[in-house]
N, C-alpha and C positions, 0 to 999 in steps of 0.2 A: 380515631382508634389503630388504625392501621400502619399511618405515618409514627404515631405514637409510639404503638410496640415496636418500631424498628427504631426508633432512637433510643428506648430502653435498652434493646438488645445492643446496639454500639456501646451503651455506657458499663453493660457487664461483659462483653465480649474479651476486655482484656486478661480476663483472669484466666480465660481459657487459652488463648494463643501465648502464652510467655512461656510455652513447654520449649526446652532444649533437647535435640536429637544426640545420639553418640556420636561423636568425633566432633564436636561443637557446631554439628548442621542445625539450625533454626528449623522448626516445623514449619512445613510447605502450607500448612492450613491456616499460618498467619496471615497470607495473602489473602485467604476466601472472603468472599461476601462483600467486597470493595469492586465494583464494575473497575475503576482505576487499575486494578492488579488484575485482572482477568489475564492479561496476555505473559505478565509472568510468574502467574501460577502454572499456566499451561505449562511453558517452557521449564518450570521446576520439578516436572511431572508427566512427561511428553506420551509416554506409555501408556501411564495409568487413564491418563484423559482420553486416549483413543482408544483403549479397549472398553472403556466404559461408555463412550459416544455411541461406538459400533453397535455394542448391545443393547442400547436404548433406543436406539436409530431404527434397530430390526423391529425391536415391538410396536414404536411409533407408526412406522410403516404398515404395519397389521393392522392398527385400530385406526388410522385412515383410511385403510382398503375397507375396514368392516362399516366403518361410519359411511362412504361413499355408496357401497353397495346394501347396505341395508336401509337405506333411505324409504324405500316401499314395501319392507317386509313388515309382517304384523307383529304380535307383541308375544314374547319370550314368556315362559312358564312361571318365571319368578314375580315378584312384585317389591316396589320401591316405598318407602315413606311419600304422602304428600301432605299441603298443609293446607285447610281450606279458611284463608284469613278471614273472612267475613263470619262464618260462624265459629271460628276459632275453635274448629277441630280438625283432628289427624286423622288421616285417610291413606288406603293404600290403593296403588294403581297400576296396572300392568307394565312390566318393565319391556323394554322394546329389545329386541337383539344387539341391534347396534349399541345401545345404552349399556347392555351387558359387556359387549366387546371392550369398550369404551374404560368401563370401571373395571374389569378384570386385569384389562392391559397397564391401568396405570399403577393398580395394586402388585404388579410384576416387575415394573419399572423400580418401584421402591417409594419409601415414607415420603422424602423428598416431593416427589410426582402425586401421591395422595393428596399432599397438603396443598398442592397447589392447586389439583381438582377442588377439594375444598373451599380455598379461596374464590377461586373463577366462577364457581357456583354461584358466588352472591354479586357477580359483576354480569348480569346479561346484559349489560348495556355495552359492555366491550366484546363477550362471544356469543351473543345471541340466545334467543329464549329457549329455544330446543335443547342446546349444547348446557348451556346453565342448569336447564331442568334434570337432565340425564346426571349431571356432575352431583346433582342435591342427594343420590344413594350412596356417595362417599362420607356422609357427615353422619348417617348411621349405622353403615355397615362396614366393618372392616375385617379382614379374613383374619382370624387368630394364628400366634404360631403355638408350636408342640409346647403342652402343658409340661412336659418331661424336662424341656429347655429353662422355661422359667425355674422350675423347681431347683434346677443345678444352680442357676444364676442366684437366686435367694441364698442359699447354702453357702456359695463361694463369696457373696459380697457380705454377709455377716459372720464370716469365720467360721460355719457351723459343720460339725462332721457327722451328727447322727442325724436322725428324722426330723423332718419340717415338723410333723405333728403324728402323734399313734395312726399308723397304719400308711401314712405319707411319706414313702420312702425314696429319694432320688437316687439314679445311679452313683454308686460308690461310697455311698455313706455306711457308718458302721452301725448297725440297729441296735449294738448292745449301750449305745451311748443315750442319755435322756434327749427327750425330741424338743425342739427349739419353741413351740407353742403348745399348748393344750389342745387345740382344736384346726383342722384347717381344711378347706375344702380344695381336695386336688386339683378340681376342675376351675376355671378362671369365672368370673363372675360378669364379666365387662372386658371389652377389646376394645382399644381405638388404634389409632394411626399409630402413633410413637411406645404403645406397652398396653399391658392388661393388668386387672385386677384381681387378689385374690382375698375372700373374706376368710378370717381367721377370729381364735381368741387365746388370749394371753393366759400364761398362769396365774392372775391374778384377778381373771374374770372379766378384763376389757374384750369388747370385740376391735379388731385390726382389719384395717383395708391395707393389702401391700401391694405398691403400685410397681410393676416390673418391666423395665425396660425392654423394648422390642431389640434383638440381637443385632448387631452388623450396622446400626444406626450412623454411630460415630463414623465408622470405615470409609464410608462413600458420599458422606453429605458434601464433602469439597469438590469431588468429583463431580457429582450431580448439578451443583450449583453452578461449576465451569463450564457444562455441556449447555445446559437451560441458557446462561447466558448468550454463549457463541450461537445457539440456537435462534435466540429473540433477537439478536444482533442481525444475523443472514436474513431473519424473515423481514424487517424492519426496513433493511437494505433494498432487498427484491421487490416488495409489495409496495414500498412508497408509501407506506400507510403512517399515518399521526400516531396511534398508541404505542408505546415505549413499555413493552411488557418486562422488560428487564428491570423496571422498578420494583415490580409486583415479585419478581425472582428473587431480589435483594432483598425484600421484608418477610418474605418465606422462609427462606435461606437464615437471616439473622433470627427469627423466632422459630426454629427448629433449634437452632445452635442454644438460644437461651432455654428452652425447654429441657432441654438434656441436663441441666444442671440442676440435681433434685435437693443438694443443701440451698440452693438460691429460691428454688421452689418453697420451699419449706419456711424459709425467712420473709418471702412474700406472704405465706399464708398466715404466720405471725404476726406478721404488722398488719395485713388485712383486717384481722380477728380484732386487735388492738383499736383501732384508729375507727371502727364501726361498731364499737360496743355499745355506744349509746343509741342504735339502733334495733328497739327490742324486737323487729321483726325479721332480721338479718341474721344469718348462722353460717358458719364454716365448720368441718372439722379441726381438729387438734393435730397437731406434729407428736410422733413418738421416735425421738430420735436416735435411742438405743437399739432400735430396728431398723434403721437406716442404713446404708452403705458409707462406705469412707467418703470423706470429702473430696470434692476433686475428680472422683472417679463413681461415684454412687450410681446403682443399678437399680437399687430397690428404695422405696421411700415409703415409710409407714408412717398411717395418720388412723384415727380415731373412726371406727365406722359409723358412720351416721345415717340411721334408718329415715330411709325416704323414699318419693317416687318419682319418676321420670314425668315429662309435661304428657307424652302420650299415654299415659295411665290414667290419668287424671280426667273425671268429668268436666263438663262446660263451667261451671261454677269455680271449682277448685283452680281451673285453668286461668280464668281471668282475676282470682286472686291472686294467682302466682305473678302472671303478668304484672298485675299493678305493684306488687313490693318488688319485683325487681327490676320496675322502671323507675321507681322511686329511691331504689337503693343508687342504682347507675348516676340518678341526677344528684343523687349527695356525693357521690366519688367526685364527679366532675364540677362541683360548684361551692362543697364545703371541706372536705378532706384531702382533695387533689391527690388520692392513690386509686388507682383506676383499672380494673379488669377489664384486661384488652380484648378478651376471648371469651364474651358472656352469650355462645350460643344455648340452643336448647340442651345441648348434651350435658352443658356445663352448671345450668339452673336447674336443682331441684324442689319439692315441696315435703319439706320434714315431717315427718310423723308429729312434731310438736307444732306444726302450724306456720313456721318461718319458712324463708326463702334460704336454699342452701347453696351455697358458690362453693362449686369446685372447680380445679386445675389452676394454680396461680403460677404456672410456667410464663404466662405473658400478662406482664404489668407496667403500668406506666405512671409517671408522676407528671401532674398540672400545676404549674407555676402560679400563683397568685395573680397576676395580670392575665393569663387566660382562663383563670376561674372568674376574675370579674367580666371578661368579656362576654364568656356564656351567659353568664348572671344577666347583664343589660341586653 
């Protein structure tokens, strides 16, 4: 799936990389996310890469020092999620101080490195069990950004000058104008690495989920990719190791670039619903285009609010039922429809109040050709 997501991201990347800058200069980010271009990318913006690299390396040094010095220290006050596969039950365990330093450091480094940490949490074969276990805390716990900033992004993206909802004002709005929504929770209901979600109600009575992109993600993704590639190449050279981490760096970077296109995600959502409509136990929220930002630059994605619960909120029998439906749905995607959700972790799978498995977050998808489906079936 990781390789598939990378291929899918490559296919869609051309839509984003054909932007022309003033004075006829092409966007330097067109060179990003392909190792063959890393030297040219760095030479096109050397000061930007250097200053970003210096900032990231200072944080990385702090993480390394805390990890080394904290090997024998006790637990921290916080807890992180854990999972008992034998009993299919969620648990909590005490977080270690070095684990806290690792996760907070990656959060300070930015979305790209949080995504890298989430990916590496699934690869203890590459980084070891201790490190992978500590990184799993990134999959559930992401620091939110200021709700006031999100409110402004919603208003700007949707071109609305009035309040977002009665009592929900944003800095600079005209309170005399009609509100955008009939109701809206001023505080986010969920926060992830790339954005956070707000719950509201439209004037026609429908409940809506507004997904708001984390500010600044687009600005530094290319710089972070270049820094990570160079760091991995240096590590590979000096350690004489066999694992080429730059392949994972490229996959994560392309995946983030793909996930930032909210109109592409909306198209994926609609196609997924149409292709899997014959499965009565599979569902997904619908897209609301009139409350989504402009094509090519959208920072707000509006979807129907789907009443549901996360796996950690379920009892053992309900969790078993959710896993059974999710596995069957994923097998159908691989063997029948060929349209695969490439990021089906527990944060993107929920049990709907109607008893169906609800797939969320369609930023990463892949297409499987008939030959591959036939090979999997055999």
